[in-house]
N, C-alpha and C positions, 0 to 999 in steps of 0.2 A: 510442328513436334509437341503432343502431350507431354504437360510436364509430370515426370514419376513421383507418384505419391511413396516420403518414406520410412524406409522400415522403422517398427516401432522398438522401441528401446528393451532391452530384452531384459536388464539389471539395472535397476532406478535405486539410488539413495539420496533420502534428504534428509539436508538437516531441520532444525528447530521444529524437532514433530511434537512437540508440549506447543507451542503457538495453537492460533485459531487456522491462522493459513497453513502451515506446514503440517500439523495434523488431520488437517479435513483435503489435505493435497493427497494425503496418504492415502487418506481412508478411497477418492477416489480413483488412485491410479492400482491400488488392490483390488479393486473391481473391476481393472478390465484384466479380461483370460488374457488377452496378449499381451499383457509384461511377464515373465517369467517368475520375476522377486520383484519384491520392495523392500527396502531398509527404510529403515526408521532411527533417525540419528537424534538423540538430545541426553544434554548433561543433566535434564530434571524428566523424571518418571509421569510422561502425560495422563491426567483425568481417567479416571477407569470406565468411566463412559467414552473418551475419547478412544483410548486403545479398543475397547473394545468395537468402534466403529471399523478399523484398521487392517481387521480382518484378518487376513490369512498373512500382510505386511509384520515382519520380523523388527522389532526393539531392539536397537543394541547404546548403552548406556555408553557415550564418547564424550567428552569435551571435548569440540574440536578447534581448542586452544593445542591442544596436546598433540602428538604424531603420531599418538591410533590411530587417524581419521586415515594415515597412509593405509596401515597397516589392515583397516574395513575394508576400503578401497579395493586393495591388491588379491583379497584373501576372496574374498565375494565375486572379481573379478567385472566389479561393475562401469557398465560401459556409458549413463546416464545421472552423474550429479544436478540435483537440484537446492541450487541453496538461500535457503529459506528461511536460515534462523535469523537472521535480519532484522523479521518481523518483532520480534522480542519488543522492538521499542515501539509498537505501536500502545502498549499501556505504560511498558516499565517508566521512570525518568530517568534523562539520558543523564548519564556519569560516567565520570572518568574508570567506574568496570565496565557501563557498558559500552564504552569508548573502546575499549581493550577487548569485548568480549567480539564486537564488531571489524575491526581492525585486523586486532593479529587473528582469530577465527578466521576473517578471508585468507591471510597469505598464508596462513595453516592450510587450507583447504582447495588454494589453487597451485601451493606447492605439492600438496598430494597427487591432485591431478596431474600438476606435470610429474611424476615422478612411476606413473600407472600406464602402464601400453593401453590396456583395456578403455581407455577413460575415453567417450568420442564425442562427448557432448556436454556443455556445461552450463546451466539455467540461472541467471541470478534473480533475484527479487530485489532491485532497488528502487528506488522510488521517485515520486515527481519534484520530491522537497529539493532534488538536485540543482532543479533551476533557481533557486532562491527566490526573491520576489522585493522587489523595487518600482518605484513610481517611473525607470525611463524602460523596462519592460514591453517587449512585443506584446498586439493582440493576443497569437496564439504561441506559446514554444513548439518546435518541431524538433524532433529528435538531435537533429545537428545543431539547434542554435543555443549559444552560450550563455550562460546565466550574464547576464548584464550587472549583477552585485552577485558574486558566489557568498553562501553560508563560510563563515566563520566557524563557526561551532555550531554542535547538535548534531542530533540522527542528518541532516542532510550532508554536513558537511564528513561526516565518515564515511557515507553512500558513495560521491564522488572519490573518495582515496578508497575506497573497495570495488567502485567500477574501473579504476586505473591498474589496480591489481590483475582482474580479471582480466580487463583487455591483453597486459603483459603475456599472461595466459596465452593467452591466443597468437599475439607474436611468436612465443618461445614452441609454443607447436601448435602448428598450425594446420594439423588433422584431427584439432578439435573445436568442435561447431560450439560457437558464445555466443546464449540470447540472453542480451538484457531485459526486464521486464519495468518496465517505471509508472504503476500502477496513482491515480490518481487521489486523494481523501475518500475514505472508506468509512460508508458504511451502512448499515443492518442490524438485524433482530438481537445476533447472539455476537457480534464481534464488537469488542470494547475498544475505542481508540480516543484520543484528545481531541476530535472533531466530534464525536460523536457525546462526552462529554461535558462541550464545551457549549452544544444545542440543545444537552439537555436540563442545562442551569435554564430556573424558574425568571431571573431575572440575568441576559446574556448581555457584556457590556460590549460597546464597539469602542473604533475609533473614532474621534469628532470632527466630522470631515469629509469623513472618506466612503464609498461605496465598494468594495472590493466585488468582483464580479468570482462567484467560485463554479464548478464543478463536482461531480462526486460519483463514486465506482463505489457500484455496489457487491457485498460482501461474498454473494453468490457469484457477479462475474469476476469479480479477481480471483477466487478458486478457477473457475471456467478456462480465466484468462494462462492461470501458471500451468493445469492441467492443456492446455491446447500448444503452450509454449514448448513442456516437456516431451509432447507427439510429434506434435509436427516436423523439429529438429532444422527450425530455419535460423539461420543465423540474423543477429542484428541489433539494434536498440531500438524499441516500442514503446510508446506511450499511450498508454490505458485507461479511455474515463469514459463515462456513459453521457452519451449526446445530448448536448443543449448546455446552459449557462442560465447560474440563479444568481441573483444581488444577495449578499449579505442578513440585508433589511428582508428583502422576499423571503428569505430560509426561515429566518427568524416567526415570523408573520406566521409563515403557514405552520410551522411547529405550533405555535399558538402562546409565545412566551414575548416578555416584553424585554426592545431592545433598554441600552442603558449607556448613551453615548460618555465614552471619559477622554482625558489625553492615553495617549498610548502608550506613555511609562505605569498611568498607572491599569492598563489589559490585566494582564496576569496577576497581579495582584487581588482587584477586585471579583477574577473571578475566583480566584483562589477562597476569599470568603463566601461564596458559594455553594463549592464544591466539598461532597464531601471523601472521606477518608480512602472509600474504595473507588474513587472514579479518577480516571490518568487525568494527569493536572496538566494541566496549560502553563506553557514555558516562553520567556519571555524572547526565545528563536522563532514562534511561530505570530509572534508582536505583527513583523513586515509581513504577514503569510493575511493576518486579518485585518491588515491597511491597504495591499496593495492586491490581491488574491491571486491566483494562478489560473493558468488557460491552456490547455492544450491541446496541438494538432494529433488527428488520432488516424489521416490520412494513412499514414506507412501498415496501422494495427490493422485497417480495413482491408485494403490490397495487395499488402505484403504478407503480414502475421496469414491474414483470414482470418481475425478471430471477430465478432459484432458484440458486442455486449447487450444481453437482455434487456436491462433496466436503462432508460435516461436520468438525466441527471435528475431531472424532477421525481421522477417514478421512484428514484434509490431514496430520496428524501421523502414522500410519500408513504411508502413502505416500513422505513426507520420509525416515522411516525405511528404507524397504524399498527406495528407489532414489539416494539422495541419497549412498550405499555410509560411511553413520555407522556403526562399531565399535561393539555394546555389551563396555562391561568386567562387565555382569554379564547375563546372558540374561532372559527378561522368561521363564522358568520358573522360575526360583530370585528373580527376584520373585512371581511366583505364592503360590512351595511358602512363601516367609517371613511371607506372608499369610496363608495358611491354616494355619499354627501359630499367630500373631499371635492370630486369630478362634478356635482351637481353647484358645489359655493366658485368653483373659479369659472363654470361656463357664467353663472351671474354676473360674477366681477368683468367678464369680455364684452 
């Protein structure tokens, strides 16, 4: 018997409406005539251009750390909550205030959902950072694979705790479908993340003696995945990443920048020297990721969630280079010529 198509949500509330992921997701959902009402929630007013994109969506200025969020869910009889406010860490430096926002905000959202009978679906924007990064990691992380070295600080630690609160809600309210989306490192011409700032450096510091394997997720695929998860109503936890893998050295060369190997303790400080004040800063908690890398198994994304990214890892990187305004220090042709000379020299030595 064919699987029935889930009914579209009637009233959707999206937190984090002033962020790239939350705001543009609101715009996509508001353009869907099958959804009766879309509510955009944030303590900060989105940019004017983003508000215009949101169309018929209603903006509610609410701090999710306050009980006011429960009143909104009840007043508007919300049936689907998308907690995307966690995406604030794409650009903001992690601090005690951000940790409070992530953790206390998630607790309030979960408590509000639990008390609101109309809520039947919760979609959480988590992160692949919950897997941590170490020299003992598997080649690919499946959703059920536990971190060999759990993050003890930073955004990854926050989202591990947030996922725990969301699963607790699922146990207490078994009529609510819980969907957890774990996107890989995001790149794109419009979104500003720590990875995009890092790769934009003309001289990119790397850890001596290590060659991390990386995956990327295009900003458009991140939005499409969140939209798909919201509409599909498929409970579960899903890794989201573009197909294929690239090493950090390959990524730096493809961008056309210069690699500078340094000791791991100097990675963040050296990166800080080259970054301007507007960039999302590289944090010491990301040193492990840029040392060991992280690759996700996306089988469940394709077979169970039914989502396939449009861009591969390399296509994501190429689009970032082409459309984000990154200026190459060394052209791709120069790298190709150098590689050809190295291969020719190696053959002569054999």
